[in-house]
DSSP file (Angstrom, degrees, kcal/mol; ACC not computed):
  #  RESIDUE AA STRUCTURE BP1 BP2  ACC     N-H-->O    O-->H-N    N-H-->O    O-->H-N    TCO  KAPPA ALPHA  PHI   PSI    X-CA   Y-CA   Z-CA
    1    1 A M              0   0    0      0, 0.0     0, 0.0     0, 0.0     0, 0.0   0.000 360.0 360.0 360.0 133.9  -13.8   44.1    0.6
    2    2 A N     >  -     0   0    0      1,-0.1     4,-1.9     4,-0.0     3,-0.2  -0.444 360.0-113.7 -82.7 158.6  -11.4   45.3    3.3
    3    3 A P  H  > S+     0   0    0      0, 0.0     4,-2.2     0, 0.0     5,-0.1   0.809 113.0  56.6 -61.6 -31.9   -7.6   45.1    2.8
    4    4 A I  H  > S+     0   0    0      2,-0.2     4,-2.5     1,-0.2     5,-0.2   0.934 108.3  45.3 -67.9 -45.1   -7.1   42.5    5.5
    5    5 A S  H  > S+     0   0    0      2,-0.2     4,-2.5     1,-0.2    -1,-0.2   0.869 112.4  52.5 -67.7 -34.0   -9.6   40.0    4.0
    6    6 A T  H  X S+     0   0    0     -4,-1.9     4,-2.3     2,-0.2    -1,-0.2   0.920 111.1  47.2 -63.7 -43.3   -8.0   40.5    0.6
    7    7 A T  H  X S+     0   0    0     -4,-2.2     4,-2.4     2,-0.2    -2,-0.2   0.906 112.1  49.9 -64.3 -42.4   -4.6   39.8    2.1
    8    8 A L  H  X S+     0   0    0     -4,-2.5     4,-2.4     2,-0.2    -2,-0.2   0.909 111.2  48.7 -63.7 -42.3   -5.9   36.7    3.9
    9    9 A R  H  X S+     0   0    0     -4,-2.5     4,-2.4     2,-0.2    -2,-0.2   0.914 111.8  49.1 -63.7 -42.1   -7.5   35.4    0.7
   10   10 A A  H  X S+     0   0    0     -4,-2.3     4,-2.5     1,-0.2    -2,-0.2   0.903 111.6  49.5 -63.5 -41.0   -4.3   36.0   -1.3
   11   11 A A  H  X S+     0   0    0     -4,-2.4     4,-2.4     2,-0.2    -2,-0.2   0.899 110.7  49.9 -64.9 -40.6   -2.3   34.2    1.4
   12   12 A A  H  X S+     0   0    0     -4,-2.4     4,-2.2     2,-0.2    -2,-0.2   0.909 111.7  48.6 -64.5 -42.1   -4.7   31.2    1.4
   13   13 A L  H  X S+     0   0    0     -4,-2.4     4,-2.4     2,-0.2    -2,-0.2   0.924 111.8  48.9 -63.2 -44.8   -4.5   31.0   -2.4
   14   14 A A  H  X S+     0   0    0     -4,-2.5     4,-2.5     1,-0.2    -2,-0.2   0.898 110.6  50.9 -62.5 -40.3   -0.7   31.1   -2.3
   15   15 A A  H  X S+     0   0    0     -4,-2.4     4,-2.2     2,-0.2    -1,-0.2   0.900 110.2  50.1 -63.9 -40.4   -0.6   28.4    0.4
   16   16 A G  H  X S+     0   0    0     -4,-2.2     4,-1.9     2,-0.2    -2,-0.2   0.905 111.8  47.3 -64.5 -42.1   -2.8   26.2   -1.7
   17   17 A L  H  X S+     0   0    0     -4,-2.4     4,-2.1     2,-0.2    -2,-0.2   0.900 112.0  50.1 -66.5 -40.4   -0.6   26.7   -4.8
   18   18 A A  H  X S+     0   0    0     -4,-2.5     4,-2.3     1,-0.2    -2,-0.2   0.891 108.9  52.7 -64.3 -38.5    2.5   26.0   -2.8
   19   19 A S  H  X S+     0   0    0     -4,-2.2     4,-2.3     1,-0.2    -1,-0.2   0.902 108.4  50.2 -63.5 -41.1    0.9   22.8   -1.4
   20   20 A T  H  X S+     0   0    0     -4,-1.9     4,-2.2     2,-0.2    -1,-0.2   0.904 110.1  50.4 -63.5 -41.8    0.1   21.6   -4.9
   21   21 A A  H  X S+     0   0    0     -4,-2.1     4,-2.3     1,-0.2    -2,-0.2   0.896 110.1  50.0 -63.7 -40.3    3.7   22.2   -6.0
   22   22 A V  H  X S+     0   0    0     -4,-2.3     4,-1.6     2,-0.2    -1,-0.2   0.912 109.4  51.5 -64.7 -42.1    5.0   20.3   -3.0
   23   23 A Q  H  < S+     0   0    0     -4,-2.3    -2,-0.2     1,-0.2    -1,-0.2   0.918 110.9  47.8 -61.4 -42.9    2.7   17.4   -3.8
   24   24 A A  H >< S+     0   0    0     -4,-2.2     3,-1.2     1,-0.2    -1,-0.2   0.901 112.1  49.7 -64.7 -39.9    3.9   17.3   -7.4
   25   25 A A  H 3< S+     0   0    0     -4,-2.3    -1,-0.2     1,-0.3    -2,-0.2   0.772 107.6  55.0 -69.9 -24.7    7.5   17.4   -6.3
   26   26 A S  T 3< S+     0   0    0     -4,-1.6    -1,-0.3    -5,-0.2    -2,-0.2   0.146  90.8  95.9 -96.6  20.9    7.0   14.6   -3.8
   27   27 A S    <   -     0   0    0     -3,-1.2    74,-0.1     2,-0.1    -3,-0.0  -0.882  65.0-147.8-111.9 141.4    5.6   12.2   -6.4
   28   28 A P        +     0   0    0      0, 0.0    15,-0.3     0, 0.0    -1,-0.1   0.487  63.4 119.5 -81.6  -1.0    7.6    9.5   -8.3
   29   29 A L        +     0   0    0     -5,-0.1     2,-0.3    13,-0.1    15,-0.2  -0.366  51.0  50.5 -65.4 141.6    5.3   10.0  -11.3
   30   30 A G  E    S-A   43   0A   0     13,-2.4    13,-3.3     2,-0.1     2,-0.5  -0.818  94.6 -45.1 129.8-168.1    7.1   11.1  -14.5
   31   31 A I  E     -A   42   0A   0     -2,-0.3    97,-2.6    11,-0.3     2,-0.4  -0.889  52.0-171.7-107.8 131.1   10.0   10.1  -16.6
   32   32 A W  E     -AB  41 127A   0      9,-2.7     9,-2.7    -2,-0.5     2,-0.5  -0.970  22.7-134.5-127.4 133.6   13.3    9.3  -14.9
   33   33 A I  E     -AB  40 126A   0     93,-3.4    93,-1.8    -2,-0.4     7,-0.3  -0.743  38.1-121.4 -80.4 129.1   16.8    8.7  -16.3
   34   34 A D    >   -     0   0    0      5,-2.8     3,-1.1    -2,-0.5    92,-0.1  -0.109  26.6 -95.9 -70.2 172.4   18.2    5.7  -14.5
   35   35 A H  T 3  S+     0   0    0      1,-0.3    -1,-0.1     2,-0.1    90,-0.1   0.674 123.3  52.9 -64.4 -19.6   21.4    5.7  -12.5
   36   36 A T  T 3  S-     0   0    0      3,-0.1    -1,-0.3     0, 0.0    89,-0.0   0.686 101.0-131.1 -88.0 -19.8   23.5    4.4  -15.4
   37   37 A G  S <  S+     0   0    0     -3,-1.1    -2,-0.1     2,-0.3     3,-0.1   0.523  81.3 107.2  79.5   5.6   22.3    7.1  -17.9
   38   38 A R  S    S+     0   0    0      1,-0.1    20,-2.5    19,-0.1    21,-0.5   0.568  81.1  12.2 -93.4 -10.0   21.6    4.3  -20.4
   39   39 A G  E     - C   0  57A   0     18,-0.2    -5,-2.8    19,-0.1     2,-0.4  -0.986  59.5-134.8-159.4 166.0   17.8    4.4  -20.2
   40   40 A A  E     -AC  33  56A   0     16,-2.4    15,-2.6    -2,-0.3    16,-1.2  -0.982  14.3-156.2-130.8 144.0   14.7    6.3  -19.0
   41   41 A V  E     -AC  32  54A   0     -9,-2.7    -9,-2.7    -2,-0.4     2,-0.7  -0.960   9.5-144.3-121.2 132.0   11.6    4.9  -17.2
   42   42 A E  E     -AC  31  53A   0     11,-2.9    11,-1.7    -2,-0.4     2,-0.5  -0.878  15.7-157.0 -95.4 119.5    8.2    6.5  -17.2
   43   43 A I  E     +AC  30  52A   0    -13,-3.3   -13,-2.4    -2,-0.7     2,-0.3  -0.854  25.1 160.0 -97.9 127.0    6.5    5.9  -13.8
   44   44 A A  E     - C   0  51A   0      7,-2.5     7,-2.3    -2,-0.5     2,-0.4  -0.879  45.5 -84.9-139.8 167.6    2.7    6.1  -14.0
   45   45 A E  E     - C   0  50A   0     -2,-0.3     2,-0.4     5,-0.2     5,-0.3  -0.644  35.5-175.1 -76.9 132.5   -0.4    5.0  -12.1
   46   46 A C  E >   - C   0  49A   0      3,-3.3     3,-1.5    -2,-0.4     2,-0.3  -0.852  65.2 -55.1-128.4  92.4   -1.5    1.5  -13.0
   47   47 A G  T 3  S-     0   0    0     -2,-0.4    -1,-0.0     1,-0.2     0, 0.0  -0.587 119.3 -20.6  69.2-132.3   -4.7    1.0  -11.2
   48   48 A A  T 3  S+     0   0    0     -2,-0.3    -1,-0.2    -3,-0.1     2,-0.2   0.547 134.3  53.4 -84.3  -8.0   -4.2    1.6   -7.5
   49   49 A N  E <  S-C   46   0A   0     -3,-1.5    -3,-3.3    26,-0.1     2,-0.3  -0.478  84.7-102.1-117.1-174.8   -0.4    1.1   -7.7
   50   50 A L  E     +CD  45  74A   0     24,-2.3    24,-2.0    -5,-0.3     2,-0.3  -0.837  31.0 178.8-111.2 151.0    2.5    2.4   -9.8
   51   51 A C  E     -C   44   0A   0     -7,-2.3    -7,-2.5    -2,-0.3     2,-0.4  -0.921  12.6-146.7-140.3 167.5    4.3    0.8  -12.7
   52   52 A G  E     -CD  43  71A   0     19,-1.9    18,-2.3    -2,-0.3    19,-1.7  -0.997   8.8-171.2-144.6 138.4    7.2    1.8  -14.9
   53   53 A H  E     -CD  42  69A   0    -11,-1.7   -11,-2.9    -2,-0.4     2,-0.3  -0.943  34.4-104.4-126.6 147.0    8.1    1.2  -18.6
   54   54 A V  E     +C   41   0A   0     14,-2.4    13,-2.6    -2,-0.3   -13,-0.3  -0.540  41.5 165.5 -68.2 128.2   11.3    1.9  -20.6
   55   55 A V  E     +     0   0A   0    -15,-2.6    80,-3.0     1,-0.3    81,-0.6   0.387  61.6  31.6-126.5  -1.7   10.6    5.0  -22.8
   56   56 A W  E     -C   40   0A   0    -16,-1.2   -16,-2.4    78,-0.2     2,-0.4  -0.958  55.8-172.0-156.1 138.4   14.2    6.0  -23.8
   57   57 A V  E     -C   39   0A   0     -2,-0.3   -18,-0.2   -18,-0.2   -19,-0.1  -0.996  17.7-149.1-130.5 139.2   17.4    4.1  -24.5
   58   58 A K  S    S+     0   0    0    -20,-2.5     2,-0.5    -2,-0.4    -1,-0.1   0.893  86.2  54.5 -71.8 -41.1   20.8    5.7  -25.1
   59   59 A D  S >  S-     0   0    0    -21,-0.5     3,-2.5     1,-0.1    -1,-0.1  -0.852  73.9-145.3-103.1 123.2   22.1    3.0  -27.4
   60   60 A A  G >  S+     0   0    0     -2,-0.5     3,-1.7     1,-0.3     4,-0.2   0.740  97.3  71.7 -57.9 -23.3   20.1    2.0  -30.4
   61   61 A R  G 3  S+     0   0    0      1,-0.3     3,-0.3     2,-0.1    -1,-0.3   0.723  97.1  51.3 -65.2 -19.1   21.3   -1.6  -29.9
   62   62 A N  G X  S+     0   0    0     -3,-2.5     3,-2.2     1,-0.2    -1,-0.3   0.246  74.2 112.4 -99.1  12.3   19.0   -1.7  -26.8
   63   63 A A  G X   +     0   0    0     -3,-1.7     3,-1.9     1,-0.3    -1,-0.2   0.766  63.7  70.6 -58.4 -27.2   15.9   -0.5  -28.7
   64   64 A K  G 3  S+     0   0    0     -3,-0.3    -1,-0.3     1,-0.3    -2,-0.1   0.727  91.0  61.1 -64.9 -18.8   14.2   -3.9  -28.3
   65   65 A S  G X  S+     0   0    0     -3,-2.2     3,-2.2     2,-0.1   -11,-0.3   0.544  75.8 120.1 -84.8  -5.2   13.8   -3.1  -24.6
   66   66 A C  T <  S+     0   0    0     -3,-1.9   -11,-0.2     1,-0.3     3,-0.1  -0.375  80.5  16.5 -59.2 135.6   11.7    0.0  -25.3
   67   67 A R  T 3  S+     0   0    0    -13,-2.6    -1,-0.3     1,-0.3   -12,-0.1   0.295  90.3 143.6  80.3  -5.4    8.3   -0.4  -23.7
   68   68 A D    <   -     0   0    0     -3,-2.2   -14,-2.4   -15,-0.1     2,-0.6  -0.392  53.1-124.8 -62.3 138.2    9.5   -3.2  -21.4
   69   69 A Q  E     +D   53   0A   0    -16,-0.2   -16,-0.3     1,-0.1    -1,-0.1  -0.757  39.3 163.4 -84.2 125.1    7.9   -3.0  -18.0
   70   70 A I  E     +     0   0A   0    -18,-2.3    18,-2.1    -2,-0.6     2,-0.4   0.474  61.7  49.0-120.0  -6.4   10.6   -2.9  -15.3
   71   71 A L  E     +DE  52  87A   0    -19,-1.7   -19,-1.9    16,-0.2     2,-0.3  -0.989  65.2 162.0-130.2 142.1    8.5   -1.6  -12.3
   72   72 A G  E     + E   0  86A   0     14,-1.9    14,-2.5    -2,-0.4   -21,-0.2  -0.995  50.5  13.2-158.4 155.2    5.2   -3.0  -11.0
   73   73 A D  E     +     0   0A   0     -2,-0.3     2,-0.4    12,-0.2   -22,-0.2   0.726  68.5 165.2  57.5  29.2    2.8   -3.2   -8.1
   74   74 A V  E     -D   50   0A   0    -24,-2.0   -24,-2.3    12,-0.1     2,-0.3  -0.661  18.8-160.3 -81.5 126.8    4.5   -0.3   -6.2
   75   75 A K  E     -F   83   0A   0      8,-3.0     8,-2.9    -2,-0.4     2,-0.4  -0.791  23.3-109.9-112.3 147.3    2.2    0.9   -3.4
   76   76 A S  E     +F   82   0A   0     -2,-0.3     6,-0.3     6,-0.3     3,-0.1  -0.615  37.0 172.9 -70.0 128.0    2.1    4.1   -1.4
   77   77 A V  E     -     0   0A   0      4,-2.6     2,-0.3    -2,-0.4     5,-0.2   0.312  56.1 -48.0-121.8   6.1    3.2    3.2    2.1
   78   78 A G  E >  S-F   81   0A   0      3,-0.8     3,-1.6     0, 0.0     2,-0.4  -0.976  99.0  -0.3 155.4-166.3    3.4    6.6    3.8
   79   79 A A  T 3  S-     0   0    0     -2,-0.3     3,-0.1     1,-0.3     0, 0.0  -0.331 127.7 -26.8 -58.8 110.4    4.7   10.1    3.4
   80   80 A N  T 3  S+     0   0    0     -2,-0.4     2,-0.4     1,-0.1    -1,-0.3   0.748 112.4 114.1  56.6  30.3    6.5   10.3    0.1
   81   81 A T  E <   -F   78   0A   0     -3,-1.6    -4,-2.6    20,-0.1    -3,-0.8  -0.997  41.1-174.8-135.1 133.0    7.4    6.6    0.1
   82   82 A W  E     +FG  76 100A   0     18,-2.6    18,-3.3    -2,-0.4    -6,-0.3  -0.979  24.1 144.4-123.4 138.0    6.3    3.8   -2.3
   83   83 A D  E     +F   75   0A   0     -8,-2.9    -8,-3.0    -2,-0.4    16,-0.2  -0.836  31.2  71.5-155.5-175.7    7.2    0.2   -1.6
   84   84 A R  E    S+     0   0A   0     14,-0.3     2,-0.1    -2,-0.2    15,-0.1   0.661  79.9 103.3  66.0  21.2    6.2   -3.5   -1.8
   85   85 A G  E     - G   0  98A   0     13,-1.1    13,-1.1   -10,-0.1     2,-0.3  -0.286  67.0-106.4-109.8-159.1    6.5   -3.6   -5.6
   86   86 A W  E     -EG  72  97A   0    -14,-2.5   -14,-1.9    11,-0.3     2,-0.3  -0.936  18.4-164.7-135.6 157.1    9.1   -5.1   -7.9
   87   87 A I  E     -EG  71  96A   0      9,-2.5     9,-3.0    -2,-0.3     2,-0.5  -0.992  15.0-140.2-138.3 144.0   11.9   -3.9  -10.2
   88   88 A V  E     - G   0  95A   0    -18,-2.1     7,-0.2    -2,-0.3     3,-0.0  -0.907  13.4-135.6-106.9 131.2   13.7   -5.8  -13.0
   89   89 A D     >  -     0   0    0      5,-2.9     4,-2.1    -2,-0.5     5,-0.4  -0.770  14.6-153.4 -80.4 113.8   17.4   -5.4  -13.5
   90   90 A P  T  4 S+     0   0    0      0, 0.0    -1,-0.2     0, 0.0    -2,-0.0   0.741  88.0  59.1 -65.7 -20.8   17.7   -5.1  -17.3
   91   91 A D  T  4 S+     0   0    0      1,-0.1    -2,-0.0     3,-0.1    -3,-0.0   0.921 126.0  12.8 -74.0 -43.5   21.3   -6.4  -17.3
   92   92 A D  T  4 S-     0   0    0     -3,-0.3    -1,-0.1     2,-0.1     3,-0.1   0.370  94.1-126.4-116.1   4.7   20.6   -9.8  -15.6
   93   93 A K     <  +     0   0    0     -4,-2.1     2,-0.2     1,-0.2    -2,-0.0   0.636  57.8 150.4  60.9  15.8   16.8   -9.9  -15.8
   94   94 A A        -     0   0    0     -5,-0.4    -5,-2.9    -6,-0.0     2,-0.5  -0.506  40.7-135.7 -77.7 149.0   16.6  -10.6  -12.1
   95   95 A R  E     +G   88   0A   0     -7,-0.2     2,-0.3    -2,-0.2    -7,-0.2  -0.914  26.9 175.4-111.6 130.7   13.6   -9.3  -10.2
   96   96 A Y  E     -G   87   0A   0     -9,-3.0    -9,-2.5    -2,-0.5    18,-0.2  -0.842  35.9 -99.6-127.6 162.2   13.9   -7.5   -6.9
   97   97 A S  E     -GH  86 113A   0     16,-2.6    16,-2.2    -2,-0.3     2,-0.4  -0.467  46.2-152.6 -73.0 158.1   11.6   -5.8   -4.4
   98   98 A V  E     -GH  85 112A   0    -13,-1.1   -13,-1.1    14,-0.2     2,-0.4  -0.992  21.5-166.3-143.0 145.7   11.7   -2.0   -4.7
   99   99 A E  E     - H   0 111A   0     12,-1.9    12,-2.7    -2,-0.4     2,-0.4  -0.992  12.9-161.4-124.7 137.0   11.2    1.2   -2.7
  100  100 A L  E     +GH  82 110A   0    -18,-3.3   -18,-2.6    -2,-0.4    10,-0.2  -0.962  13.5 169.9-119.2 135.9   10.8    4.6   -4.4
  101  101 A K  E     - H   0 109A   0      8,-2.0     8,-3.0    -2,-0.4   -20,-0.1  -0.888  28.6-131.8-147.8 114.0   11.3    7.9   -2.5
  102  102 A P  E     - H   0 108A   0      0, 0.0     2,-0.5     0, 0.0     6,-0.3  -0.360  13.9-160.8 -62.6 141.9   11.5   11.3   -4.2
  103  103 A V  E  >  - H   0 107A   0      4,-2.8     4,-0.6     1,-0.1     3,-0.4  -0.880  62.5 -43.3-124.9  95.8   14.4   13.5   -3.1
  104  104 A G  T  4 S-     0   0    0     -2,-0.5    -1,-0.1     1,-0.2     3,-0.1  -0.378  96.5 -52.8  74.6-161.3   13.5   17.0   -4.0
  105  105 A E  T  4 S+     0   0    0      1,-0.2    -1,-0.2    -3,-0.1   -78,-0.1   0.743 133.5  32.8 -84.6 -24.3   12.0   17.9   -7.4
  106  106 A D  T  4 S+     0   0    0     -3,-0.4    21,-2.0    20,-0.1     2,-0.4   0.232 103.1  72.0-125.4  15.8   14.5   16.2   -9.7
  107  107 A R  E  <  -HI 103 126A   0     -4,-0.6    -4,-2.8    19,-0.2     2,-0.4  -0.978  50.4-166.1-132.8 147.0   15.8   13.1   -7.9
  108  108 A L  E     -HI 102 125A   0     17,-2.4    17,-2.9    -2,-0.4     2,-0.6  -0.986  15.1-143.6-133.0 121.6   14.3    9.7   -7.1
  109  109 A R  E     -HI 101 124A   0     -8,-3.0    -8,-2.0    -2,-0.4     2,-0.5  -0.763  18.8-168.8 -85.3 124.1   15.9    7.3   -4.7
  110  110 A V  E     -HI 100 123A   0     13,-3.0    13,-3.1    -2,-0.6     2,-0.6  -0.966   2.5-169.0-117.6 118.0   15.3    3.7   -5.9
  111  111 A V  E     -HI  99 122A   0    -12,-2.7   -12,-1.9    -2,-0.5     2,-0.4  -0.935   1.3-166.8-112.8 115.4   16.2    0.9   -3.5
  112  112 A G  E     +HI  98 121A   0      9,-2.6     9,-2.6    -2,-0.6     2,-0.3  -0.855  20.5 163.9 -97.9 134.0   16.3   -2.6   -4.9
  113  113 A Y  E     -HI  97 120A   0    -16,-2.2   -16,-2.6    -2,-0.4     2,-0.6  -0.972  38.2-130.9-149.1 161.5   16.3   -5.4   -2.3
  114  114 A M  S    S-     0   0    0      5,-1.3     2,-2.4     2,-0.7     5,-0.2  -0.919  82.6 -43.6-117.1 103.6   15.8   -9.1   -1.7
  115  115 A G  S    S+     0   0    0     -2,-0.6     2,-0.3     2,-0.1    -2,-0.0  -0.255 131.6  36.0  77.0 -54.6   13.5   -9.8    1.2
  116  116 A T  S >  S-     0   0    0     -2,-2.4     3,-1.2     3,-0.2    -2,-0.7  -0.964  74.0-130.2-133.0 148.6   15.1   -7.2    3.6
  117  117 A K  T 3  S+     0   0    0     -2,-0.3     3,-0.4     1,-0.3    -2,-0.1   0.541  98.6  83.4 -75.7  -4.6   16.6   -3.8    3.0
  118  118 A L  T 3  S+     0   0    0      1,-0.3     2,-0.7    -4,-0.1    -1,-0.3   0.865  96.4  43.6 -61.7 -35.2   19.6   -4.9    4.9
  119  119 A F  S <  S+     0   0    0     -3,-1.2    -5,-1.3    -5,-0.2    -1,-0.3  -0.775  96.2 126.3-110.4  83.6   20.8   -6.4    1.6
  120  120 A S  E     - I   0 113A   0     -2,-0.7     2,-0.4    -3,-0.4    -7,-0.2  -0.856  52.8-137.0-136.9 167.4   19.9   -3.7   -0.8
  121  121 A E  E     - I   0 112A   0     -9,-2.6    -9,-2.6    -2,-0.3     2,-0.5  -0.998  19.2-153.0-126.9 127.8   21.3   -1.4   -3.5
  122  122 A T  E     + I   0 111A   0     -2,-0.4     2,-0.3   -11,-0.2   -11,-0.2  -0.882  16.0 179.4-104.8 128.6   20.4    2.2   -3.6
  123  123 A M  E     - I   0 110A   0    -13,-3.1   -13,-3.0    -2,-0.5     2,-0.5  -0.897  20.1-140.8-122.9 153.0   20.3    4.1   -6.9
  124  124 A T  E     - I   0 109A   0     -2,-0.3     2,-0.3   -15,-0.2   -15,-0.2  -0.972  16.6-167.5-117.4 121.2   19.5    7.7   -7.6
  125  125 A W  E     - I   0 108A   0    -17,-2.9   -17,-2.4    -2,-0.5     2,-0.4  -0.756  11.2-141.7-100.6 152.2   17.6    8.5  -10.8
  126  126 A K  E     -BI  33 107A   0    -93,-1.8   -93,-3.4    -2,-0.3   -19,-0.2  -0.891  26.7 -98.3-116.4 148.6   17.2   12.0  -12.2
  127  127 A R  E     -B   32   0A   0    -21,-2.0   -95,-0.3    -2,-0.4     3,-0.1  -0.370  44.0-118.3 -63.1 135.7   14.2   13.6  -13.8
  128  128 A A        -     0   0    0    -97,-2.6   -97,-0.2     1,-0.1    -1,-0.1  -0.392  31.2 -99.5 -73.4 150.2   14.4   13.5  -17.6
  129  129 A P    >   -     0   0    0      0, 0.0     3,-1.6     0, 0.0    -1,-0.1  -0.351  30.3-115.9 -66.8 153.5   14.4   16.7  -19.5
  130  130 A A  T 3  S+     0   0    0      1,-0.3    10,-0.1    -3,-0.1    -2,-0.1   0.760 113.3  56.3 -62.5 -25.6   11.2   17.8  -21.1
  131  131 A D  T 3  S+     0   0    0      2,-0.1    -1,-0.3     9,-0.0     2,-0.1   0.185  73.3 143.9 -96.0  18.5   12.6   17.4  -24.6
  132  132 A L    <   -     0   0    0     -3,-1.6     2,-0.9     1,-0.1     8,-0.2  -0.355  52.8-128.0 -57.5 129.5   13.6   13.7  -24.2
  133  133 A K        -     0   0    0     -2,-0.1    -1,-0.1     6,-0.1     6,-0.1  -0.735  27.9-143.5 -85.2 107.1   13.1   11.8  -27.5
  134  134 A R        -     0   0    0     -2,-0.9     3,-0.4     4,-0.4   -78,-0.2  -0.349  11.9-148.3 -72.9 148.1   11.1    8.8  -26.5
  135  135 A C  S    S+     0   0    0    -80,-3.0   -79,-0.2     1,-0.2    -1,-0.1   0.526  92.0  68.1 -91.1  -7.2   11.6    5.4  -28.2
  136  136 A D  S    S-     0   0    0    -81,-0.6    -1,-0.2     2,-0.1     3,-0.1   0.395 108.0-116.0 -95.3   4.4    7.9    4.5  -27.8
  137  137 A G  S    S+     0   0    0     -3,-0.4     2,-0.2     1,-0.3    -2,-0.1   0.371  72.3 129.3  82.8  -6.1    6.6    7.1  -30.3
  138  138 A K        -     0   0    0    -83,-0.1    -4,-0.4     1,-0.1     2,-0.3  -0.501  60.7-115.6 -81.3 152.1    4.6    9.0  -27.7
  139  139 A E              0   0    0     -2,-0.2    -1,-0.1     1,-0.1    -6,-0.1  -0.641 360.0 360.0 -84.1 144.4    5.0   12.8  -27.4
  140  140 A V              0   0    0     -2,-0.3    -1,-0.1    -8,-0.2    -8,-0.1   0.466 360.0 360.0 -74.9 360.0    6.4   14.2  -24.1
């Protein structure tokens, strides 16, 4: 094998690995600490859409909310954007439309809105540490 083809193959492999890393970083899948720091939500695939369940609570008094579903029916709508689903505000139990958009590897922009994004609230969630102690009994 000549040195040029070896270099080209190595470059192609590196490009493929970089592409995989970018795809992982641009996904809302995983565990996220909410904007208040009081809870964490695991976002996962639920059929063709995404959903999210509470998997950590800071205050043991809120332990009853562990495993509650607070995100549902969130659909991929384009490059690094998921929308047209719902989110529940755990404080007032109100249900809103939601848009999710990863911002880098460790931030998730969460936009809750009613009907139109003109009347919305934007929150930034951060990726949970790998050693987060889950309240649902599952291992990280």
